[in-house]
KOLNUVEX-340040 format. One record per residue (C-alpha): residue number from 0; x, y, z. Coordinates in Angstrom, 2 decimals, always signed. Each point is the difference from the previous one (the first is absolute). Layout:
BEGIN
[NUM, [X, Y, Z]],
...
END
This chain:
BEGIN
[0, [-0.07, -0.20, -0.02]],
[1, [+2.93, +2.68, +0.71]],
[2, [+0.86, +0.39, -3.38]],
[3, [-3.17, +0.51, -1.74]],
[4, [+0.92, +3.83, +0.01]],
[5, [+2.31, -0.38, -2.77]],
[6, [-3.13, -0.98, -1.71]],
[7, [-2.01, +3.27, +0.64]],
[8, [+2.54, +1.33, -2.89]],
[9, [-0.59, -2.81, -2.74]],
[10, [-3.75, +0.49, +0.76]],
[11, [-1.25, +2.30, -2.73]],
[12, [-3.70, +0.67, +2.12]],
[13, [-2.90, +0.86, -1.40]],
[14, [-0.75, +3.26, +0.42]],
[15, [-2.84, +0.03, +2.35]],
[16, [+1.78, -2.00, +2.26]],
[17, [+2.98, +2.03, -0.06]],
[18, [-2.20, +2.88, +0.86]],
[19, [-1.39, -1.91, +2.93]],
[20, [+3.54, -0.86, +1.19]],
[21, [+1.54, +3.55, -0.18]],
[22, [-2.80, +1.26, +1.76]],
[23, [-0.40, -2.06, +2.70]],
[24, [+4.11, -0.20, +0.85]],
[25, [+0.24, +3.44, +2.06]],
[26, [-3.72, -0.26, +1.22]],
[27, [+0.21, -3.44, +1.62]],
[28, [+4.01, -0.20, +1.04]],
[29, [-0.07, -0.25, +3.71]],
[30, [+2.52, +2.64, +0.59]],
[31, [-0.38, +2.27, -3.28]],
[32, [+2.12, +3.07, -0.22]],
[33, [+0.47, +2.75, -2.42]],
[34, [+2.11, -2.51, -2.29]],
[35, [-2.26, -2.63, -2.31]],
[36, [+2.03, -2.41, -0.50]],
[37, [+0.24, -2.67, -2.72]],
[38, [-1.57, -2.85, +0.71]],
[39, [+3.32, -2.53, +0.31]],
[40, [+0.44, +2.36, +3.22]],
[41, [-3.46, -1.13, +1.87]],
[42, [-1.19, -3.22, +1.96]],
[43, [-3.41, -1.13, -0.74]],
[44, [-2.58, -2.22, +1.79]],
[45, [-1.78, -2.84, -1.53]],
[46, [-2.33, +1.87, -1.63]],
[47, [+2.80, +1.58, -2.00]],
[48, [-0.25, +3.43, +1.79]],
[49, [+3.05, +1.81, +1.28]],
[50, [+0.08, -0.24, +3.33]],
[51, [+3.30, +2.21, +0.71]],
[52, [+3.39, +1.43, -1.53]],
[53, [+3.20, -1.66, -0.74]],
[54, [+1.94, +2.78, -0.75]],
[55, [+1.83, +0.85, +3.38]],
[56, [+0.65, -3.65, +0.46]],
[57, [+1.27, -0.60, -3.54]],
[58, [+2.56, +2.73, +0.58]],
[59, [+1.71, -1.49, +2.88]],
[60, [-0.22, -3.95, -0.37]],
[61, [+1.53, +0.17, -3.80]],
[62, [+3.48, -0.63, +1.19]],
[63, [+0.99, -1.54, -3.64]],
[64, [-0.85, +3.30, -1.95]],
[65, [+0.06, +4.01, +1.09]],
[66, [-3.22, +1.24, -0.98]],
[67, [-1.24, +3.96, -0.96]],
[68, [-3.78, +1.40, +0.10]],
[69, [-1.28, +0.56, -3.79]],
[70, [-3.05, +1.02, -1.45]],
[71, [-2.42, -0.91, -2.73]],
[72, [-2.48, +2.06, -1.05]],
[73, [-3.11, -0.61, -3.09]],
[74, [-3.12, +1.28, -0.97]],
[75, [-2.06, -3.15, -0.99]],
[76, [-2.18, -1.09, +1.78]],
[77, [+0.03, +2.71, +2.20]],
[78, [+3.11, +2.80, +0.47]],
[79, [+1.88, -1.00, +2.67]],
[80, [+3.85, -0.55, +1.45]],
[81, [+1.38, -2.98, +1.82]],
[82, [+3.14, -0.36, +2.03]],
[83, [+1.97, -3.18, -0.21]],
[84, [+3.35, -1.25, +1.05]],
[85, [+2.85, -0.61, -2.81]],
[86, [+3.21, -1.17, +0.36]],
[87, [+2.87, +3.00, +0.48]],
[88, [+1.55, +0.72, -3.10]],
[89, [-2.47, -0.96, -2.38]],
[90, [-1.64, +2.37, -2.52]],
[91, [-3.49, +1.00, +1.29]],
[92, [-2.97, -0.23, -2.08]],
[93, [+0.13, +3.85, -0.95]],
[94, [+3.84, -0.38, -1.12]],
[95, [-0.16, -3.05, -2.24]],
[96, [-0.06, +0.94, -4.01]],
[97, [-3.79, -1.73, +0.57]],
[98, [-0.95, +3.34, +2.38]],
[99, [-2.53, +1.81, -2.70]],
[100, [-1.91, -3.16, -0.05]],
[101, [-2.73, +0.40, +2.98]],
[102, [-0.91, -3.29, +2.15]],
[103, [-3.30, -0.69, -1.47]],
[104, [-1.43, -1.44, +3.35]],
[105, [+1.38, +2.37, +2.35]],
[106, [+3.05, -2.23, +0.93]],
[107, [-2.11, -2.35, +2.22]],
[108, [+1.06, -3.02, -2.68]],
[109, [+2.59, +1.50, -2.38]],
[110, [+2.84, -0.53, +2.79]],
[111, [+0.88, -3.60, +0.46]],
[112, [+2.83, -0.63, +2.37]],
[113, [+1.86, -2.83, +1.24]],
[114, [+2.23, -0.22, +3.24]],
[115, [-1.64, +2.90, +1.42]],
[116, [-2.63, -1.38, +2.01]],
[117, [+0.11, -3.39, +1.56]],
[118, [-2.32, -0.27, +2.43]],
[119, [-3.46, +1.24, -1.54]],
[120, [-3.06, -2.09, -0.38]],
[121, [-1.92, +1.21, -3.15]],
[122, [-2.96, -1.73, -1.36]],
[123, [+0.45, +0.21, -3.57]],
[124, [-3.08, -1.47, -1.03]],
[125, [-2.14, +2.49, +1.74]],
[126, [+0.51, +2.48, -2.49]],
[127, [-0.24, -1.72, -3.31]],
[128, [-2.70, +0.72, -1.92]],
[129, [-0.51, -3.42, -0.83]],
[130, [+0.07, -2.20, +3.22]],
[131, [-0.05, -3.11, -1.65]],
[132, [+3.46, +0.71, -0.95]],
[133, [+0.03, +0.89, -3.55]],
[134, [+2.53, +3.07, +0.83]],
[135, [+2.45, -2.41, +1.41]],
[136, [-0.42, -2.06, -3.35]],
[137, [+0.91, +3.27, -1.76]],
[138, [+4.08, -0.73, +0.88]],
[139, [+0.28, -3.67, -0.40]],
[140, [+0.61, -2.37, -2.83]],
[141, [-3.16, -1.35, -1.39]],
[142, [-0.76, -2.52, -3.15]],
[143, [-3.10, -1.91, -0.76]],
[144, [-2.47, +2.30, +1.71]],
[145, [-1.54, +1.14, -3.19]],
[146, [+0.00, +3.70, +1.21]],
[147, [+1.95, +3.23, -0.27]],
[148, [+2.14, -1.91, +2.36]],
[149, [+1.88, -2.26, -2.23]],
[150, [+0.79, +3.13, -2.11]],
[151, [+3.82, +0.31, +0.05]],
[152, [+1.80, +2.09, -2.69]],
[153, [+3.13, +0.00, +1.91]],
[154, [+0.36, -3.70, +0.06]],
[155, [+0.58, -0.14, +3.78]],
[156, [+0.88, -3.23, +1.12]],
[157, [-1.71, -1.31, +3.36]],
[158, [+3.21, +0.35, +2.07]],
[159, [+0.25, +3.76, -1.20]],
[160, [-3.03, +0.71, +1.81]],
[161, [-1.23, -0.12, +3.65]],
[162, [-2.20, -2.77, +1.20]],
[163, [-3.08, +0.68, +2.35]],
[164, [+1.63, -0.97, +3.09]],
[165, [+3.27, +1.95, -0.90]],
[166, [-2.36, +2.90, +0.22]],
[167, [-1.24, -0.95, +3.21]],
[168, [+3.75, -0.32, +1.58]],
[169, [+1.42, +2.88, -2.30]],
[170, [+2.09, +1.43, +2.67]],
[171, [+1.94, -3.28, -0.34]],
[172, [-0.83, -0.62, -3.42]],
[173, [+1.39, +3.41, -1.33]],
[174, [+2.75, +0.96, +2.35]],
[175, [+2.79, +1.30, -1.41]],
[176, [+3.31, -1.51, +1.50]],
[177, [+3.45, +1.68, +0.70]],
[178, [+3.40, -1.19, +0.69]],
[179, [+3.71, +1.39, +1.06]],
[180, [+3.38, -1.68, +0.23]],
[181, [+3.31, +0.07, -0.67]],
[182, [+0.94, +0.15, -4.06]],
[183, [+2.72, -2.45, +1.13]],
[184, [-2.33, -2.51, +1.56]],
[185, [-2.48, -2.62, -1.79]],
[186, [-1.43, -0.25, +3.48]],
[187, [-2.50, +3.18, +0.90]],
[188, [-0.22, -1.48, +3.65]],
[189, [+3.85, -0.17, +1.07]],
[190, [+1.05, +2.62, +2.00]],
[191, [+3.48, +1.50, -1.33]],
[192, [+3.21, +0.78, +1.18]],
[193, [+1.98, +2.79, -1.05]],
[194, [+3.02, +2.12, +1.40]],
[195, [+0.38, +3.54, +0.37]],
[196, [+0.48, +2.04, -2.99]],
[197, [-1.65, -3.16, -2.51]],
[198, [-2.51, +0.75, -2.56]],
[199, [-3.62, -1.09, +0.35]],
[200, [-1.58, -0.49, -3.28]],
[201, [-3.56, -0.85, +0.05]],
[202, [-2.64, -1.51, -1.77]],
[203, [-3.72, +0.99, +0.15]],
[204, [-2.69, -2.45, -1.29]],
[205, [-3.34, +0.19, -0.62]],
[206, [-2.35, -2.66, -0.83]],
[207, [-3.28, +1.48, -1.83]],
[208, [-1.78, -2.49, -1.47]],
[209, [-2.83, +0.96, +1.43]],
[210, [-0.38, +3.03, -1.79]],
[211, [-0.05, -1.44, -3.24]],
[212, [-3.31, -2.26, +1.30]],
[213, [-1.20, +3.16, +1.64]],
[214, [-0.21, +2.46, -3.19]],
[215, [-1.13, -3.12, -2.64]],
[216, [-3.25, +0.09, +2.82]],
[217, [-0.52, +3.68, -0.19]],
[218, [+0.48, -0.69, -3.86]],
[219, [-2.94, -2.57, -0.25]],
[220, [-2.10, +1.91, +2.74]],
[221, [+0.32, +3.39, -2.74]],
[222, [-1.06, -2.35, -2.71]],
[223, [-2.82, -2.12, +1.47]],
[224, [-1.94, +3.19, +1.24]],
[225, [-3.22, +0.39, -1.64]],
[226, [-0.20, -3.65, -1.38]],
[227, [+1.83, +0.65, -2.83]],
[228, [-0.78, -2.49, -3.28]],
[229, [+2.61, -1.53, -1.85]],
[230, [+0.82, +2.78, -2.62]],
[231, [-0.20, +3.07, +2.91]],
[232, [+2.16, -2.60, +1.60]],
[233, [+2.90, +0.09, -2.72]],
[234, [-0.61, +3.72, -0.81]],
[235, [+0.71, +0.73, +3.57]],
[236, [+3.18, -1.91, -0.29]],
[237, [+1.03, +1.62, -3.33]],
[238, [-1.05, +3.86, +0.74]],
[239, [+0.29, +0.50, +3.57]],
[240, [+2.80, +2.43, +0.92]],
[241, [+1.86, -0.16, +3.52]],
[242, [+2.36, +2.68, +1.17]],
[243, [+2.18, -1.26, +2.60]],
[244, [+2.96, +1.39, +2.99]],
[245, [+1.92, -2.79, +2.42]],
[246, [+2.45, +0.89, +2.25]],
[247, [+1.82, -2.10, +2.63]],
[248, [+1.88, +1.26, +2.89]],
[249, [+2.28, -2.02, +2.00]],
[250, [+1.96, +1.30, +3.09]],
[251, [+3.03, -1.10, +1.86]],
[252, [+0.70, +1.48, +3.61]],
[253, [+3.73, +0.74, +0.93]],
[254, [+0.78, -1.16, +3.40]],
[255, [+2.32, +1.40, +2.12]],
[256, [+3.08, -2.16, -0.83]],
[257, [-0.76, +0.43, -3.83]],
[258, [+1.35, +2.65, -2.26]],
[259, [-1.38, +1.40, -3.90]],
[260, [+2.15, +0.77, -2.63]],
[261, [+0.89, +3.37, -1.45]],
[262, [-1.11, -0.40, -3.02]],
[263, [-3.27, -1.69, +1.27]],
[264, [-0.62, -3.42, -0.27]],
[265, [-1.06, -1.39, -3.07]],
[266, [-3.09, -2.20, -0.59]],
[267, [+0.28, -2.46, -2.96]],
[268, [-3.57, -0.97, -1.45]],
[269, [-0.60, -3.73, -1.28]],
[270, [-3.51, -1.89, -0.75]],
[271, [-2.03, +3.25, -0.89]],
[272, [+0.61, +1.05, -3.37]],
[273, [-1.19, +3.73, -0.92]],
[274, [+0.58, +1.06, +3.74]],
[275, [+2.86, +2.33, +0.55]],
[276, [+1.80, -0.04, +3.89]],
[277, [+1.26, +3.10, +1.57]],
[278, [+1.20, +0.24, +3.43]],
[279, [+0.31, +3.28, +3.06]],
[280, [+0.04, +0.02, +3.23]],
[281, [-2.92, +1.23, +2.49]],
[282, [-1.03, +0.64, +3.18]],
[283, [+2.90, +1.37, +0.54]],
[284, [+1.91, -2.14, -1.38]],
[285, [-0.78, -2.88, +2.12]],
[286, [-1.24, -1.77, -2.48]],
[287, [+0.87, -0.91, -3.65]],
[288, [-3.04, +0.40, -2.12]],
[289, [-0.21, -2.17, -3.53]],
[290, [-2.38, +1.71, -2.15]],
[291, [-1.14, -2.49, -2.97]],
[292, [-1.90, +1.96, -2.67]],
[293, [-2.21, -1.27, -3.05]],
[294, [+1.93, +1.38, -2.84]],
[295, [-3.13, +0.87, -2.00]],
[296, [-2.24, +1.37, +3.01]],
[297, [-3.01, +1.63, -1.62]],
[298, [+0.48, -1.76, -3.29]],
[299, [-3.28, -0.65, -1.83]],
[300, [-0.67, -3.26, -1.77]],
[301, [-2.12, -2.70, -0.73]],
[302, [-1.54, -2.06, +2.70]],
[303, [+1.06, -3.64, -1.88]],
[304, [+3.68, +1.32, -0.27]],
[305, [+0.34, +1.11, +3.98]],
[306, [-1.66, -3.73, +0.54]],
[307, [+2.73, -1.58, -2.10]],
[308, [+2.38, +2.13, +1.65]],
[309, [-0.86, -0.38, +3.61]],
[310, [-0.57, -3.87, -0.57]],
[311, [+3.97, -0.43, -2.17]],
[312, [+1.32, +0.96, +3.41]],
[313, [+1.53, -2.50, +3.04]],
[314, [-1.01, +1.55, +3.02]],
[315, [+1.46, -2.77, +1.92]],
[316, [+3.38, +1.74, +0.48]],
[317, [+0.68, +3.63, -0.71]],
[318, [+3.55, +0.64, +1.55]],
[319, [+1.41, +3.28, +0.96]],
[320, [+3.58, -0.25, +0.89]],
[321, [+1.85, +2.87, +1.98]],
[322, [+3.26, +0.89, +0.56]],
[323, [+1.46, +2.77, +1.50]],
[324, [-0.17, -0.99, +3.94]],
[325, [+2.55, -1.28, +2.33]],
[326, [+0.39, -0.96, +3.69]],
[327, [+1.46, +3.06, +1.79]],
[328, [+3.55, +0.01, +1.49]],
[329, [-1.11, +0.42, +3.03]],
[330, [-2.84, -2.64, +0.02]],
[331, [-0.79, -1.47, +3.33]],
[332, [+0.87, -3.64, -0.13]],
[333, [-2.17, -0.68, +3.23]],
[334, [-3.24, -0.34, -1.65]],
[335, [-1.53, -1.01, -3.22]],
[336, [-1.01, +2.70, -2.64]],
[337, [-3.35, +0.22, -1.56]],
[338, [-1.15, +1.61, -3.25]],
[339, [-3.47, +0.66, -0.22]],
[340, [-1.43, +0.37, -3.48]],
[341, [-3.50, +0.64, -1.22]],
[342, [-1.80, -0.64, -3.48]],
[343, [-3.13, +1.99, -1.19]],
[344, [-1.22, +0.55, -3.25]],
[345, [-3.12, +1.36, -2.25]],
[346, [-1.70, -0.69, -3.28]],
[347, [-2.38, +2.83, -1.07]],
[348, [-2.14, -0.38, -3.46]],
[349, [-2.70, +1.27, -1.60]],
[350, [-2.05, -1.78, -2.92]],
[351, [-2.08, +2.34, -2.17]],
[352, [-1.21, -0.22, -4.02]],
[353, [+1.80, +2.79, -1.20]],
[354, [+3.48, +1.76, +0.73]],
[355, [-1.66, +3.12, +0.54]],
[356, [-1.89, -1.41, +3.06]],
[357, [+3.54, -0.93, +1.39]],
[358, [+1.63, +3.31, -0.50]],
[359, [-2.41, +2.23, +0.91]],
[360, [-1.15, +0.96, +3.31]],
[361, [-3.01, -2.60, +0.55]],
[362, [-2.16, -2.18, +2.00]],
[363, [-0.76, -2.22, -2.87]],
[364, [+3.09, -2.44, +0.05]],
[365, [-0.43, -3.28, +2.27]],
[366, [+2.76, +0.62, +1.98]],
[367, [+1.86, -2.54, +2.82]],
[368, [+2.50, +0.84, +2.43]],
[369, [+1.65, -2.78, +1.54]],
[370, [+2.79, -0.32, +2.56]],
[371, [+2.00, -2.26, +2.07]],
[372, [+2.30, -0.65, +2.58]],
[373, [+2.38, -2.82, -0.15]],
[374, [+0.34, -2.61, +2.74]],
[375, [+3.03, -2.08, +1.14]],
[376, [-0.34, -3.54, -1.79]],
[377, [-0.25, -3.21, +2.08]],
[378, [+2.86, -1.45, -1.77]],
[379, [+2.61, +2.53, +0.39]],
[380, [-0.48, +1.29, +3.44]],
[381, [+2.87, +1.69, +1.64]],
[382, [+1.55, -2.53, +2.87]],
[383, [+1.02, +3.26, +1.59]],
[384, [-3.83, +1.76, -0.26]],
[385, [-2.01, +0.45, +2.86]],
[386, [-2.11, -2.71, +0.32]],
[387, [-3.04, +2.12, +1.33]],
[388, [+0.45, +1.77, -3.47]],
[389, [-0.73, -2.84, -2.84]],
[390, [-1.07, +2.47, -2.51]],
[391, [+2.91, +2.37, +0.25]],
[392, [+3.07, -0.18, -2.87]],
[393, [+3.32, -0.03, +1.49]],
[394, [+3.30, -1.44, -0.05]],
[395, [+2.39, -0.24, +2.59]],
[396, [+3.50, -0.25, +0.15]],
[397, [+2.91, -0.04, +2.69]],
[398, [+2.86, +1.82, -0.30]],
[399, [+3.57, -1.77, +0.96]],
[400, [+3.76, +0.38, +0.67]],
[401, [+1.91, -0.48, -3.26]],
[402, [+2.22, -3.05, -0.19]],
[403, [+3.56, +1.22, +0.86]],
[404, [+2.94, +0.07, -2.15]],
[405, [+2.40, -2.26, +1.13]],
[406, [+3.60, +1.29, +0.76]],
[407, [+3.30, -1.69, +1.16]],
[408, [+1.18, +2.12, +2.79]],
[409, [+3.04, -1.65, -0.11]],
[410, [+1.13, -0.07, -4.06]],
[411, [+2.64, +2.31, +1.02]],
[412, [+1.71, -0.67, +3.43]],
[413, [+0.77, +2.90, +2.13]],
[414, [+3.68, +1.10, -0.22]],
[415, [+2.11, -0.60, +3.33]],
[416, [+3.23, +1.43, +1.26]],
[417, [+1.96, -0.80, +2.57]],
[418, [+3.43, +1.95, -0.08]],
[419, [+2.80, -2.07, +1.29]],
[420, [+2.07, +2.59, +1.04]],
[421, [-3.22, +1.54, +2.30]],
[422, [+1.28, +3.49, -1.57]],
[423, [-3.58, +0.79, -1.38]],
[424, [-3.50, -1.31, +1.23]],
[425, [-1.32, -3.31, -1.02]],
[426, [-3.34, +0.59, -2.20]],
[427, [-2.76, -1.84, -1.92]],
[428, [-1.35, +1.67, -3.22]],
[429, [-3.83, -1.21, -1.24]],
[430, [-0.83, -0.47, -3.68]],
[431, [-2.80, +1.61, -1.60]],
[432, [-2.92, -2.28, -1.12]],
[433, [-3.55, +1.08, -1.15]],
[434, [-2.48, -0.38, +2.35]],
[435, [+2.38, -0.57, +3.04]],
[436, [+0.62, +2.07, +2.83]],
[437, [+3.08, -0.89, +2.09]],
[438, [+0.72, +1.17, +3.93]],
[439, [+3.99, -0.56, +1.81]],
[440, [-0.20, -0.09, +3.94]],
[441, [+2.76, -0.99, +2.31]],
[442, [-0.30, -2.75, +2.64]],
[443, [-1.96, +2.39, +2.22]],
[444, [-2.29, +0.49, -2.51]],
[445, [+0.88, +3.78, -1.00]],
[446, [-0.92, +0.77, -3.55]],
[447, [+3.07, +1.07, -2.11]],
[448, [+0.20, +2.69, -2.18]],
[449, [+2.14, -0.26, -3.44]],
[450, [+2.45, +2.98, -0.75]],
[451, [+0.59, +1.58, -3.14]],
[452, [+1.13, -3.22, -1.61]],
[453, [-2.97, -2.17, +0.83]],
[454, [+2.27, -1.94, +2.86]],
[455, [-1.35, -0.80, +3.34]],
[456, [+3.24, +0.09, +2.32]],
[457, [-0.23, -1.61, +3.38]],
[458, [+2.90, -0.64, +2.57]],
[459, [+2.35, -3.05, +0.44]],
[460, [-1.38, -2.82, +1.56]],
[461, [-3.42, +0.68, -0.50]],
[462, [-2.37, -1.80, -2.22]],
[463, [-2.86, +1.96, -1.99]],
[464, [-2.88, -1.45, -1.69]],
[465, [-1.64, +0.70, -3.78]],
[466, [-3.62, -0.63, -0.14]],
[467, [-1.75, +0.20, -2.96]],
[468, [-3.47, +1.40, -0.22]],
[469, [-2.68, -0.88, -3.00]],
[470, [-1.39, +3.38, -0.90]],
[471, [-3.97, -0.06, -0.78]],
[472, [-0.92, -2.07, -3.08]],
[473, [+3.07, -2.13, +0.33]],
[474, [+1.11, -3.50, +1.84]],
[475, [+3.04, -1.79, -0.03]],
[476, [+0.35, -3.76, -0.88]],
[477, [-1.37, -2.52, +2.18]],
[478, [+2.74, -0.84, +2.61]],
[479, [+2.01, +3.09, -0.55]],
[480, [+1.97, +0.64, +3.29]],
[481, [-0.97, +4.07, +0.52]],
[482, [+3.23, +0.48, +1.85]],
[483, [+4.01, +0.41, -0.49]],
[484, [+2.34, +0.35, +2.99]],
[485, [+4.02, +1.03, +0.15]],
[486, [+2.55, +0.00, +3.03]],
[487, [+3.04, +1.54, -0.09]],
[488, [+2.90, -0.64, +1.49]],
[489, [+1.00, +1.05, +3.33]],
[490, [+2.74, +2.87, +0.27]],
[491, [+2.63, -1.94, +1.84]],
[492, [+0.15, -2.35, -3.24]],
[493, [+1.04, +3.09, -2.39]],
[494, [+2.98, -0.49, -1.81]],
[495, [+2.00, +3.19, +0.60]],
[496, [+2.69, -0.82, -2.36]],
[497, [-2.27, -0.23, -2.72]],
[498, [+0.17, +2.34, -2.70]],
[499, [-3.75, +0.76, +0.35]],
[500, [-1.46, -1.08, -2.85]],
[501, [-4.22, -0.90, +0.65]],
[502, [-0.52, -3.94, -0.25]],
[503, [-3.84, -1.69, -0.10]],
[504, [+0.36, -1.52, +3.36]],
[505, [-3.65, +0.38, +0.73]],
[506, [-1.70, -3.26, +0.95]],
[507, [-4.10, -0.58, -0.66]],
[508, [-1.65, -1.93, +2.24]],
[509, [-2.97, -1.81, -0.28]],
[510, [-2.73, +1.49, +2.08]],
[511, [-1.90, -1.74, +2.85]],
[512, [-3.68, -0.75, -0.12]],
[513, [-2.81, -0.12, -2.77]],
[514, [+0.60, +3.70, -1.56]],
[515, [-1.21, -0.89, -3.62]],
[516, [-1.53, +3.22, -1.04]],
[517, [-0.38, +3.32, +1.69]],
[518, [-3.13, +2.50, +0.52]],
[519, [-2.16, -2.98, +0.17]],
[520, [-0.07, -0.66, -3.68]],
[521, [-0.82, -3.27, -0.96]],
[522, [+2.76, -1.65, -1.87]],
[523, [-0.38, -0.55, -3.49]],
[524, [+0.44, -3.11, -1.46]],
[525, [+4.16, -0.89, -0.76]],
[526, [+1.16, +1.00, -3.22]],
[527, [+3.52, -0.62, +0.36]],
[528, [+2.00, -1.31, +2.57]],
[529, [+1.21, +2.20, +3.00]],
[530, [+3.89, +0.96, -0.32]],
[531, [+2.41, -2.32, +1.89]],
[532, [+1.41, +1.71, +3.35]],
[533, [+3.63, +1.41, -1.20]],
[534, [+3.06, -0.27, +2.36]],
[535, [+2.35, +3.44, -0.60]],
[536, [+3.59, -0.77, -0.24]],
[537, [+1.60, +1.39, +3.06]],
[538, [+3.56, +1.65, -0.31]],
[539, [+2.22, +1.84, +2.32]],
[540, [+1.63, -0.91, +3.61]],
[541, [-2.49, -2.65, +0.31]],
[542, [+1.86, -1.98, -2.50]],
[543, [+3.64, +1.09, +1.14]],
[544, [+0.36, -1.85, +2.94]],
[545, [-0.97, -3.41, -1.52]],
[546, [+2.60, +0.66, -3.05]],
[547, [+2.70, +0.68, +3.27]],
[548, [-0.64, -3.17, +1.38]],
[549, [+0.31, -1.94, -3.05]],
[550, [+3.43, +1.50, -0.69]],
[551, [+1.18, -0.47, +3.51]],
[552, [-1.08, -3.70, -0.41]],
[553, [+1.89, -0.35, -2.83]],
[554, [+3.42, +1.76, +1.48]],
[555, [-0.48, -2.74, +2.80]],
[556, [-0.26, -2.38, -2.43]],
[557, [+2.97, +0.66, -1.80]],
[558, [+2.08, +0.43, +3.13]],
[559, [-1.13, -3.45, +1.36]],
[560, [+1.26, -1.65, -3.23]],
[561, [+3.66, +1.34, +0.44]],
[562, [+0.34, -0.98, +3.25]],
[563, [-1.21, -3.30, -0.72]],
[564, [+2.71, -0.33, -2.95]],
[565, [+2.71, +1.35, +2.33]],
[566, [-0.95, -3.09, +2.62]],
[567, [+0.06, -2.73, -2.79]],
[568, [+3.34, +1.38, -1.20]],
[569, [+1.93, -0.32, +3.47]],
[570, [-1.49, -3.51, +0.50]],
[571, [+1.64, -0.91, -2.96]],
END
């Protein structure tokens, strides 16, 4: 029952019934105000009379679209202005290229809508001039009845027209569905993962197949009104003219954590030939608007040609690819980001017997202004969406830390010097490695400062530790030791007779404990083996003592040999 408000627009009511309804709405509404609302914005009793307005409730309840107030006026059968709710960014009836044509029944049945009101109970059959259901039959497929209902000069197949069951459940049968996903993914339910600065390329799609059957049903209604003869039906299809305008408006919210390119993001339309997409920012830059307009808006053609054009379209997967959005550099990684989307459209047409009737300011044209608000399809629903808002079109993604660049901090080992004569201080000098920060501390934990030559000088007999820290965005190979230690000889071991040449006598020592990474960064998988620890050669007095001892032992050996030889000679 809730979808029957959709059919009110499709059913072209008899003048007497329309007048009755138009006059009864403000008089019978339980909470009538100065505004006279279009019929879909009233609730109705079982007798078909309005019991209250739904304007305020609809404004607050429709979370899947953003609504604006609009009015529609006419002169037949009475002069009156009606108020309605329409998705934002759509052309209102007085803004389209059909605005010169007055609504012939004061707007009560020429503004059909889908996806706006979901809880309205509308006893459509109560207002049909033929309670037996003949008016409903004017929308559906027939053959073999032996009546005017069999006339089908457009050649519609049975599945191109709605059934009576669908007309009774129009909200479900004629809903337009939308979906928003990453252009890089085939699964629109997936929550994406992006790093800061990464582009967010989106695909907005619509399944608007319901519109073609909606359009065909309205066409058959116009043909079958007045119970035409077969000749009259053929003449209608061959000579009737139609003037049309159409538009689709897609919006994509720009939440915190998402940035917009300069120049503006681009939109590429596929699946809807004869339309052009343009982009702009709206709502103080908080939304990206993709406006899709029919190229030949306001053009006049034969109704048969128009029917052929509409039915040649595959409206099951109209797509708009959007580029130019990206993750902000400072986007939070703590919670998902959801991009909300809306999709809505209008199709405004007027039928008449001559071009003059369609170009002049007249009320002779048979005008219908159709509009819709799309809802999220079940099969593509965003896994990160609010479960309490199943109709909301959205795309959700996480902002993750980028994969770190793996660097070896010891690809070039620190330079170490331990002068043999103690004339100069021992020192270490670190390498320059992209993504790595080196710090040097003495045995007491004091941080050392490099001199003008990049050397970290320290005292004899002391030990210094070089610590490598991975910068943001970098990591060390798994198993990498983050420190190197160097110990200089004690002062009393210096060779004061040495010429003073420096020698590499610092000795790296293996650090104790599990210190494979620094700054709590996860270790990356190994890309190369850690360098083996090196023992630098020692020079100076530390070597002089064992050399002198060796010489003395050699002299003692020679002396002992001479003594033995003398004894041997004496014994002879």
